[in-house]
ZAMARGU-4260 file (C-alpha; in steps of 0.2 Angstrom, whole numbers, plus 5000, padded with zeros to 4 digits):
<rodrens>
0) 5000/5000/5000 | 5015/5011/5004 | 5020/5011/4985 | 5003/5015/4980 | 5003/5031/4991
5) 5020/5036/4985 | 5014/5035/4966 | 4997/5044/4970 | 5007/5058/4979 | 5019/5060/4964
10) 5004/5061/4952 | 4995/5073/4962 | 5010/5085/4963 | 5012/5083/4944 | 4995/5087/4942
15) 4994/5102/4954 | 5009/5109/4945 | 5000/5108/4928 | 4986/5117/4935 | 4996/5130/4943
20) 5005/5133/4926 | 4988/5134/4917 | 4982/5146/4929 | 4997/5157/4927 | 4998/5156/4908
25) 4980/5154/4903 | 4970/5165/4914 | 4955/5163/4903 | 4953/5145/4909 | 4952/5150/4927
30) 4935/5144/4930 | 4939/5126/4922 | 4955/5125/4932 | 4946/5127/4948 | 4934/5114/4944
35) 4947/5102/4941 | 4956/5106/4956 | 4941/5103/4967 | 4938/5087/4959 | 4956/5082/4961
40) 4955/5087/4980 | 4939/5076/4982 | 4946/5061/4974 | 4962/5062/4986 | 4950/5063/5001
45) 4940/5049/4994 | 4955/5038/4991 | 4962/5041/5009 | 4946/5038/5017 | 4946/5020/5010
50) 4962/5015/5019
</rodrens>
């Protein structure tokens, strides 16, 4: 399970970095980026609640 958590954490960091990059460079996409960010947060919380 530890390996799964490490992989999830790395993937989440990559996705967060991509979202921040988009937020800085594509301000017109702010609404969509915020929706994706909230969904990502929900998925993370859902994942950790099952352990």
